[in-house]
N, C-alpha and C positions, 0 to 999 in steps of 0.2 A: 374213858375218853379217849385216854391216850393209846390205848388199844386199837380203838376205832380210827383214829388218826394215822397210826401206823400201818394198819391194814388197808385202807385209802392210798395212802402214799405207794405201799408196795404194789397196789392193784396199777396205779398210774404208770409206775418205772416200768412193771411188767407190761402193759400195753404199749408204752414208748418204744422199748426193747423189740416188742414184736412187729412194730411199723418199719424200725428201722431194718431188723432182720429180713423182713420181706421186702425192701427197696435192695438191699446189700444181694437179692439174689437176681436182679434184673442186670440185663446185659448193658455194656456203656452204651450211651446215646450222646450222640455229639449234636450239638444245637447251635444254630446261628440265628444271633439277634439282629434284626436290620435298625442301625441308627443313621442311616443318611437322612438328605433333605425328606421333609414330611414326619417324619418321625418325632415325636415327644421325646425329648430327653428323659422327662420323669418317667414314662412307660418303659421307655427302652432300657433304663439301669436298672428300675425295680424288677423287671423280668429276667434280666442279665443275673443279678443279683442273686436273686431266688433259685435260678437252674444251677448257677457254680455253687452254691451250697447245697444243693441235693445230691444224695449217693448216685455214682454212676453216671454222672453228666459230667459232660466237656462244653461249656458256652463259652462262644466268642462274639464280638461283635462283628457284622459284615456291612461293606458298604455301596453303594448303588453300582459303583463302578467295580468291584470284587463281584457282584453279582453277575453284571455285563462279561466280565471276563471268564465266568464257568467255575467261579470258587465255589459253588453250592456243592459241586460235587466230592467236596471235603467233607461235607456234613451228611447226617440223617435226616435233618427236618428244620426248616427256617421259619421262626417267628417274626411277623409283621405286628408291630404294635400300635397303641393308641398314636393320634397326631392328626393327619392329614390324609384320607384315602386317595384322593387326587392328586395329591402332593407326593406320595410315596409312590404312587406309579407312574407320574411324571418322570420323578427322579430315575428310575430304573429305566425306562423308554423300551421302544420295541426289542431292542437287543436284551435288556433284563428279563422283558416277560418271555421272550424265546427259550432264555437258559432256565427261568423259572419253571415252565411248562415242560419243557425237556426232563428238569430234576424231578417233578411229579410222575411224567410218564414211565420215568425208572424207575420208580419205588421210592420217592423221597415224600417227606412230609410238610405240608403247612399249616401253621397256625395263626390265625389273625385274630387280634383282639381290637373292638373299637373301630378305628381307622382301618385296620388290617382285616377288618372282617367285612368292611366294605368294599374292600380290593378285590374280594373272591365273588361279587355278585354278579349276575348277569347285565345289570344295567349301569354297571360303573360308567364306564364312555364305550364306544364303538369297536376301539381295534385291543381294548382290556379287559379284567374280570373272567367272568365265565369260568370260574372254578369250581364253582358247585351251582345246583339247580335251583337257586333261591335269587329273589330279587326284592327292591327296596320298595316299602309303602309308599304310595303315593302322597305327598303333602311336604310341609316343610318339614327337615330333617331334623332341625336344631330344637328337639324335644325339652332341653335343658339339662341339668344335671342334679342327681337325687341319688338318695339310698333306696332301693328297691327291693322286693322280694321276688325270689325266683324258686322253683323246685323241680328235682330232679326227675328225670324218667328213669325206670328200671335199668336201662341202660347206659343212663349217666351215672346211676349209683356203682355200677360196675366200673365205669371209668374213672371216676372222679372219687370214689369212696362213699359209702351206705350212709349217706345222711337224708334223714327221713323228713318230710314235711316242708314248710318254707323255712326260707332263712334268707339273709337280708346282705346285697353287694353292692357295691359302689358302681354307679353307671353316668354316663357323661357323654349324652346324644349318641350313643351306638345306635345301629342300624334296626328297625323294625321289618324283619325278614317274613317274607312271604313264599310258597310255591312258586316257581317260575314257568314250570311247563316248558322248559327248554330240551326238545327232545334228544340233542347230542349227550346230554349228562344224566346219570342215574338220578332216581330221588333220595333226598338226604334223611338221615337218621335226626331225630329231637333228642338232644342229650337232657336239657333243660328247657322251661318254659317261665316266662315273666308271668309272676301273678299279681304285681300292682303295675302303674304306670305313672310317668310324669309326662305332660302336654302341656309345655309353655309356650309362647312366640307362636301362637296360631296353629300349633300343628293339630292334626285328629286326634280327637277324643276316643277313647275306648278302645283303641286298634291294637295297642301294645298289651293290655291285660291278654293273658293266654295265646300269645305269640310264642314263638322260638326264640329263647335266648341264647342256646347254644347248639350247633348244628353240626354234622359230620357226614361225609360221604366220600366215596372212592373218586379217585383221578386218574387214568391210566392203572399202573401198579402201584400208585401212590394213594395218599389220603389227606383229606383238607379238612380242617375245622374252624368254623367261625364263632368267635365268641363275642356278643354284643357288648356285656358288661364288661369290669376290671376286676378279675380275681388278684390281680398282682397288685392293686391299690386296695383290697380287703384283707388286713393283717389275719383273719380268722379263715382266710380261703386261698393262703398262699400256697397251699398244697395243690389247688388245682392245677398251677399252672405246669409242674413237671408232671403232674398225671396226664394233662391234655398233651402236653408237648410229647411224651412218650407215647401215647396212644395215636399221635398223628405222624409219627415215624415209624410206625409199623409195629411197634413193640409193646404188645398187651400188657397193662398193669395187672400184676398177681396181687389176688386180694386175698389170699391165703397161705 
């Protein structure tokens, strides 16, 4: 019995050290986390803490005023957290959107979770969004809060880690995303699908199941990732945050 337990413990340690070794080989990733008006402090703080603790990351908060002033040039990627997509968009304003688009065109990365995912859709509002070729499902967007099941695609496994089958993740009114057929932007890749749904407040039923939960696409020389659920609020999936952030920054995650 003791020998079995020791073998299991050594196996776990070896696997952990192997994961650390993989991360240690990665180049430095400089990540900005938006924490201005519209951002949820809970989501922003959780994202920053996870990134700050990950190997080879420098993570700092960035305000709406700093984005407007061109501060994103000091980073490889920006993360817009949960909260209010319209609130975050209004806060950075036209000047912030111009800086954000220039940042992406020059090779920067964008990771939007929940509200940050709404920010990237083509139908956010007339003068903003359009970071990825996806739109919001019609109907009430306030679907509710729940623990839902998602499943990674093969590309999602390469980015987020080789996790097979369905697993659970926190969800709080994130967007149900559909192809937008917006010609100026390329088609997106799906990294994960929802396999269950919540449909409260007279929101449309049946539309979230098998819809994309995480999508990615190029924008100029950069990359955009939209994540409808909350890996930063799901302890067992916190690793998704640095992996998605690094992938958005164009620094592909090594798996071996």
